[in-house]
N, C-alpha and C positions, 0 to 999 in steps of 0.2 A: 504494500500500500504506500502510495506516495505522500510524503509529508515533509515539512521543513520545521526546523527548530527555530523559534523566535523568542525574544525576551518580551514579556508583557509585565510591566511594573517591576522589572528587574528579575523576574522569575522565568527560567527557560520552559517553554511549552511546545508541544507538538501541534502544528496547524496542518490539517489534512487537505488534500487537493479538492475534496468534495465540500469544503467550507466556502460558501459564496457570501461575500459581504453584501448586506442589505443596506447598511448605513454606517458611516463613521462620522462622529461629531465630538469635538473636544477630545477627551481621553477615552471615550467609549467607542466600541466597535461591535455592531450586531451582525452575526453571520447565521446563515441557514445551513444546517448539515443536511444537504439534499439527499444523501444516501439513506437517511432515517426518517425523512418526512413522508407521511402517507395518510390516507383516509381523512384528508382535510387538516391534519395536524402538521404544524411546522416545527421541526426539531431545530432548536436554536442554541447558540452559545453567545453570551454577552461578555466581552472582554473589557477590563478596566486597566488602561495602560499608565498606571502610576503606583507607587508603593502603597499597598493596602493589605489588610488582613486577608482579603479574598479578591482574586483577580479574574476569576472565570465563574460564570453562572451557566448551568445547563437548564434550559427552559423549554417548555412546550406550549404553543399557542394555537388555538383553533377559533377563528373568528375573533370575538372580543373576550374569549375565555382563556385564562392562563392556568395551566395545570398546577395543582397544589403540591409541588415537589418541595423537598427541603431547601433547594436553591432558590425557588421562587419566594418562599417564606423569608429566607435570609435577605433576599434582594429588597423585599417590601419593608423589612424591619430596618435595614441599613440605609436604603435610598428609596423612600416611599414613592416619590414621583416618577421613578424610572419604570415602574410597571406600565403606566399609561403610555409612556414614550415607546416602550418595546411593542406593545399591542398596536399602537398607531402605525409604527414603521412596518410591521408585518402586514397590515391592511392597506399599505400603499399611501398612507398619509404622512407627508414630510413635515413633521412638527419639530420645533426647536427643542433643544435640551432643556430640562427644568432649570430654573434659576439657581436652585440649591444643589446642583449636581456635584459641586466641589466640596460640599459639607462633609465633615468627618462622619463616619458611620455612627448611628445612634447605638447606645449600649442596649443590648437585649436584657430586659428585666427577667431575672430568674427568681421565682418565688422561693423564700427561705425553705419551705417544706420540700420543694423539688431538690434544692441544693443538698439538704440534709439526707434525703432519700438516696441521691446519687452517691454521696460520700459513704453512707452506711452500707449500701449495696456493694460497693467496691471493697470496703473493709471486710465485710462478711465473707466475700469470695476469697480474699487474701488469707484471712484467718482459718478458713476451712481448707486451705491448700487446694483450691479448685481452679480450673483455668479461668483467667481474668475475663471480666466483662469487656465489651467492645461497642463502639458506635459504627463499626463497619458492617454493612448489610450482609456480607457473606457469612457472618457468625449467627444469623437467625436460626438456621437449622441445628446449630450446636447448643442452643439455649443460652447464648452469651450476649445476646443483642439488647443492650440497655435501653435503646430507643423504644422498643415495644414495651419494655417493663414500665417506663415512665408514662407512655401513652395509656396503658391499661390502668395504672395506679391513679392517675390524675384526670383521666377522661379527656385527654387532649389528642390532637392529630399527631401521627408519626412525624410529620414535618415540623410541627411546633416542638415536639419532644427532642428532635435532633438539634433544633436551634438552641435549646437549653444546654445540651451537651457541648455544642460548639462554643457557646458563650463561656461555659465553665472552663473549657480548655484555653480560650483566649485570655481569661482572667488569671490563669495560672493556678487554679484550684486543683485541676486534674490534668493529666497528660497521657498521650498515647505513646507507648514505648514498648521495646522488646522486654518481656517479662521473664521468659524462659529461653535463654540462648541455646541450650542443648537441644530442645525440641522446636525451636524457632516459633515460639508463640508470643504474639504481641497482644496488647490490651491496654485497658485504662488503669491508671494507678494515681494515688494521691501525690501531689507534688511534694508535700511535707514528708511523706513516707520515703520518697526518693532522695530527699536532701538530709534526712535525719535518721 
């Protein structure tokens, strides 16, 4: 598969030949991944070319509806006005970037009860000497996927639950790391536990 390595916000990323630019404005570039668009859905990537906690969002849009993925939730929480900009571009409306596009991402509020639940769940696994919890979707079938645990416990969407985990990682409360080098198992751990 043909691709080139480009730096986006200082981070090297693979940009594939099937990524077609819809619009570039300021530090933002919206592309359609034509290989994956079907049934009226547009498979998209939104790139932010400046240093930021997140530089790529994978999105899906059909008409005026944006799929409720974890990336779309994070986009709306960090840059609320960008959702409408993306939808407008996909529907052929050439609108200007929102005035606040340069604003720093807003902090995602994590309720204290969710924070405590995540910390306690990670500690419980560690003390029981069981494989660590993870926010990576491939751990769902292994019973290690903390996103589903949060969604079920607090009655929130998986996308919202994932945004809580991402926020806790960004704040340095927890981190994703190699836990068991011998068996090559990665997962979430408390930052305090790693440093103390």
